[in-house]
KOLTI-777625 format. One record per residue: residue number from 1; residue in three letters; x, y, z negated of N, C-alpha, C in turn. Coordinates in Angstrom, 1 decimal. Each point is the difference from the previous one (the first is absolute). Example, Ala and Ser with C-alpha at 12.3 -4.5 7.8 and 13.67 -1.06 7.14 Angstrom:
2
<rec 1,'ala',<13.2,-5.7,-7.8>,<-0.9,1.2,0.0>,<0.9,1.2,0.0>>
<rec 2,'ser',<-0.4,1.1,0.7>,<0.9,1.1,0.0>,<-0.8,1.1,-0.8>>
REM end
This chain:
85
<rec 1,'glu',<30.7,-20.6,27.3>,<-0.1,-0.8,1.0>,<0.1,0.1,1.6>>
<rec 2,'gly',<-1.1,0.0,0.4>,<0.3,-0.6,1.4>,<-0.5,1.7,1.0>>
<rec 3,'cys',<0.1,0.9,-0.7>,<-0.5,1.7,0.4>,<0.9,0.9,-0.4>>
<rec 4,'ala',<1.6,-0.5,0.0>,<0.6,1.0,-0.5>,<0.1,0.9,2.1>>
<rec 5,'ile',<-0.1,-0.6,0.7>,<0.1,1.1,1.0>,<-0.9,1.2,-0.1>>
<rec 6,'glu',<-0.9,-0.3,0.1>,<-1.7,1.0,-0.3>,<0.2,0.8,-1.2>>
<rec 7,'leu',<1.1,-0.2,-1.3>,<0.0,0.8,-1.1>,<1.1,0.5,0.5>>
<rec 8,'val',<1.1,-0.5,0.6>,<0.8,1.3,0.7>,<-0.8,0.8,0.4>>
<rec 9,'phe',<-0.4,0.2,0.5>,<-0.6,0.2,1.8>,<-1.1,1.4,-1.0>>
<rec 10,'asn',<-0.5,-0.7,-1.1>,<-1.0,1.2,-0.7>,<1.1,1.2,-0.8>>
<rec 11,'trp',<0.6,-0.7,-0.9>,<1.2,0.4,-0.8>,<0.4,1.3,1.6>>
<rec 12,'ile',<0.4,-0.3,0.9>,<0.6,0.9,1.1>,<-0.9,1.2,0.0>>
<rec 13,'gln',<-1.5,-0.5,0.4>,<-1.1,0.8,0.5>,<-0.2,0.7,-0.8>>
<rec 14,'ser',<0.0,-0.8,-1.6>,<-0.4,1.3,-0.8>,<1.4,1.1,-0.5>>
<rec 15,'leu',<0.8,-0.4,0.3>,<1.1,0.7,-0.4>,<0.3,1.0,0.9>>
<rec 16,'cys',<-0.8,-0.1,1.0>,<0.0,1.0,1.1>,<-1.0,1.1,-0.2>>
<rec 17,'val',<-1.6,-0.8,-0.5>,<-1.0,0.8,0.0>,<0.5,1.6,-1.8>>
<rec 18,'asp',<0.2,-1.1,-0.8>,<0.4,1.2,-1.1>,<1.1,0.8,0.8>>
<rec 19,'asn',<1.4,0.0,0.4>,<0.7,0.9,0.5>,<-0.7,0.8,1.3>>
<rec 20,'ile',<-1.0,0.0,0.3>,<-0.6,1.0,0.6>,<-0.6,1.2,-1.1>>
<rec 21,'ser',<-0.2,-0.2,-0.5>,<-0.7,1.0,-1.3>,<0.6,0.8,-0.7>>
<rec 22,'thr',<1.4,-0.7,0.2>,<1.1,0.5,-0.9>,<0.6,1.3,0.6>>
<rec 23,'gly',<0.3,-0.6,1.2>,<0.9,0.2,1.4>,<0.8,0.0,0.1>>
<rec 24,'val',<0.8,-1.3,-0.6>,<0.6,-0.7,0.8>,<0.0,-0.1,1.6>>
<rec 25,'leu',<-1.0,-0.8,0.0>,<-0.2,0.0,1.7>,<-0.8,0.9,0.5>>
<rec 26,'ala',<0.6,1.4,0.2>,<-0.1,1.5,0.6>,<0.1,0.1,1.3>>
<rec 27,'val',<-0.9,-1.6,0.8>,<0.2,0.0,1.5>,<-1.7,0.7,1.0>>
<rec 28,'pro',<0.0,-0.4,1.1>,<-1.8,0.6,0.4>,<-0.6,-1.4,-0.1>>
<rec 29,'pro',<-1.2,0.5,-0.1>,<-0.8,-1.4,-0.2>,<0.0,-0.9,1.0>>
<rec 30,'pro',<0.1,0.4,0.9>,<0.6,-0.9,1.3>,<0.7,-1.2,-0.1>>
<rec 31,'ile',<1.3,0.5,-0.2>,<1.5,-0.8,-0.1>,<-0.8,-0.7,-0.9>>
<rec 32,'leu',<-0.6,0.4,-1.3>,<-0.4,-0.6,-1.2>,<-0.8,-1.3,0.1>>
<rec 33,'thr',<-1.1,0.3,0.8>,<-0.6,-1.0,0.6>,<0.2,-1.1,1.0>>
<rec 34,'arg',<1.4,0.6,0.5>,<0.4,-1.4,1.4>,<0.6,-0.6,-1.5>>
<rec 35,'ala',<1.1,0.8,-0.8>,<0.8,-1.3,-1.0>,<-1.4,-0.9,-0.6>>
<rec 36,'phe',<-0.9,0.4,-0.8>,<-1.4,-1.2,-0.3>,<0.1,-1.0,0.9>>
<rec 37,'gln',<-0.2,0.7,1.5>,<-0.3,-0.8,1.4>,<0.6,-1.1,0.4>>
<rec 38,'glu',<1.2,0.4,-0.4>,<1.5,-1.1,0.1>,<-0.3,-0.9,-0.6>>
<rec 39,'leu',<0.0,0.3,-2.0>,<0.2,-0.8,-0.6>,<-1.2,-1.2,0.0>>
<rec 40,'ser',<-0.9,0.6,0.3>,<-1.3,-1.1,0.3>,<0.2,-0.6,0.9>>
<rec 41,'asp',<0.5,0.8,1.2>,<0.3,-1.4,1.2>,<1.0,-0.9,0.2>>
<rec 42,'gly',<0.8,0.2,-1.6>,<1.0,-1.1,0.0>,<-0.7,-0.6,-0.8>>
<rec 43,'met',<-0.8,-0.1,-1.2>,<-0.5,-0.8,-0.5>,<-1.4,-1.0,0.4>>
<rec 44,'val',<-0.4,0.7,1.2>,<-0.7,-0.7,1.1>,<1.1,-1.4,0.8>>
<rec 45,'lys',<0.9,0.8,0.5>,<1.1,-1.3,0.6>,<0.7,-0.7,-0.7>>
<rec 46,'phe',<0.0,0.5,-1.5>,<0.3,-1.2,-1.1>,<-1.3,-1.3,-0.5>>
<rec 47,'his',<-0.9,0.8,0.3>,<-1.1,-1.3,-0.1>,<-0.3,-0.9,1.3>>
<rec 48,'asp',<0.3,0.6,1.2>,<-0.2,-0.4,1.2>,<1.4,-1.0,0.1>>
<rec 49,'cys',<0.9,0.2,-0.5>,<1.3,-1.1,-0.3>,<-0.1,-0.9,-0.6>>
<rec 50,'thr',<-1.3,0.2,-1.1>,<0.3,-1.6,-1.0>,<-1.3,-0.3,0.6>>
<rec 51,'lys',<-0.9,0.3,0.6>,<-1.3,-1.1,1.1>,<1.1,-0.5,0.4>>
<rec 52,'leu',<0.8,0.8,0.8>,<0.7,-1.3,1.1>,<1.2,-0.9,-0.3>>
<rec 53,'ser',<0.4,0.2,-1.6>,<1.1,-0.8,-0.8>,<-1.2,-1.2,-0.2>>
<rec 54,'leu',<-1.1,-0.2,-0.6>,<-0.7,-0.9,-0.6>,<-0.6,-0.7,1.1>>
<rec 55,'leu',<0.2,0.6,1.7>,<-0.6,-0.8,0.7>,<1.0,-1.0,0.9>>
<rec 56,'pro',<-0.3,-1.8,0.0>,<1.3,-0.7,0.0>,<0.2,-0.2,1.8>>
<rec 57,'phe',<0.9,-0.1,0.1>,<0.7,0.3,1.5>,<-0.3,-1.5,0.4>>
<rec 58,'pro',<-0.8,0.2,1.2>,<0.2,-1.5,0.8>,<0.7,-1.1,-0.4>>
<rec 59,'phe',<0.3,-1.2,-0.3>,<0.6,-0.5,0.0>,<0.7,-0.4,2.1>>
<rec 60,'pro',<-1.3,-1.2,0.8>,<0.5,0.3,1.1>,<0.5,1.0,0.8>>
<rec 61,'tyr',<0.2,1.5,-0.1>,<0.5,0.8,0.5>,<1.4,0.5,-0.2>>
<rec 62,'ser',<0.1,-0.4,-1.4>,<1.7,0.2,-0.9>,<0.9,-1.3,0.8>>
<rec 63,'gln',<-1.0,-0.9,-0.4>,<0.9,-1.2,0.8>,<0.3,-0.1,1.7>>
<rec 64,'thr',<-1.1,0.3,0.5>,<0.3,0.8,1.4>,<0.9,1.1,0.5>>
<rec 65,'thr',<0.5,1.1,-1.2>,<1.1,0.8,-0.4>,<1.0,-0.5,0.4>>
<rec 66,'met',<0.2,-1.0,-1.3>,<1.6,-0.8,-0.1>,<0.3,-0.2,0.6>>
<rec 67,'val',<-1.3,-0.9,1.2>,<0.7,-1.1,0.6>,<0.8,0.9,1.6>>
<rec 68,'leu',<-1.1,1.0,0.3>,<0.8,0.9,0.8>,<1.4,0.8,-0.3>>
<rec 69,'leu',<0.0,0.4,-0.9>,<1.4,0.5,-1.1>,<1.6,-1.0,0.9>>
<rec 70,'ile',<-0.8,-1.5,-0.5>,<1.4,-0.7,-0.3>,<0.2,-0.3,1.5>>
<rec 71,'leu',<-1.1,-0.1,1.0>,<0.3,-0.4,1.9>,<0.4,1.5,0.1>>
<rec 72,'his',<0.1,1.6,-0.3>,<0.8,0.6,0.5>,<1.0,-0.1,-0.6>>
<rec 73,'trp',<0.6,-0.1,-1.1>,<0.9,-0.5,-0.8>,<1.0,-0.7,0.7>>
<rec 74,'leu',<-0.7,-1.2,0.5>,<0.9,-1.1,0.8>,<0.1,0.4,1.4>>
<rec 75,'val',<-0.8,0.4,0.6>,<0.2,0.4,1.5>,<0.7,1.9,0.3>>
<rec 76,'met',<-0.5,0.5,-0.4>,<0.8,1.3,0.4>,<1.3,0.0,-0.1>>
<rec 77,'pro',<0.9,-0.9,-0.5>,<1.0,0.4,0.6>,<0.7,-1.0,1.1>>
<rec 78,'leu',<-0.2,-0.5,0.4>,<-0.2,-0.7,1.1>,<-0.6,0.7,1.4>>
<rec 79,'ile',<-0.6,0.7,-0.3>,<-0.9,1.0,0.9>,<0.8,1.2,0.0>>
<rec 80,'ala',<0.6,0.4,-1.2>,<1.3,1.1,0.0>,<0.5,-0.5,0.7>>
<rec 81,'cys',<1.1,-1.1,0.0>,<0.8,-1.0,0.8>,<0.3,0.3,1.4>>
<rec 82,'gln',<-1.6,-0.5,0.0>,<0.5,0.0,1.4>,<-0.7,1.3,0.6>>
<rec 83,'trp',<-0.5,1.0,-0.7>,<-0.5,1.3,1.2>,<1.4,0.8,-0.3>>
<rec 84,'thr',<0.7,-0.2,-0.9>,<1.7,0.8,0.0>,<0.9,-1.0,1.0>>
<rec 85,'glu',<-0.2,-0.9,0.8>,<1.1,-0.3,0.8>,<0.1,0.3,1.5>>
REM end
């Protein structure tokens, strides 16, 4: 259901561990440790992103940003024309 990402992560990690003993991953331990570390760092960053996506963006901030963008859209051509003359 909602744990598809964790399931795939577990599959990848299990495949790596299983293939160490069979000799498919015949690499030095520090490199293999680094690979596991990168996998887990990716999972931590994924969970951080899900926390951010659940946090609502402040309404006044978004409205202020939109007003400033529209103001920039209206005023910038005039300033560019004035500056290039």
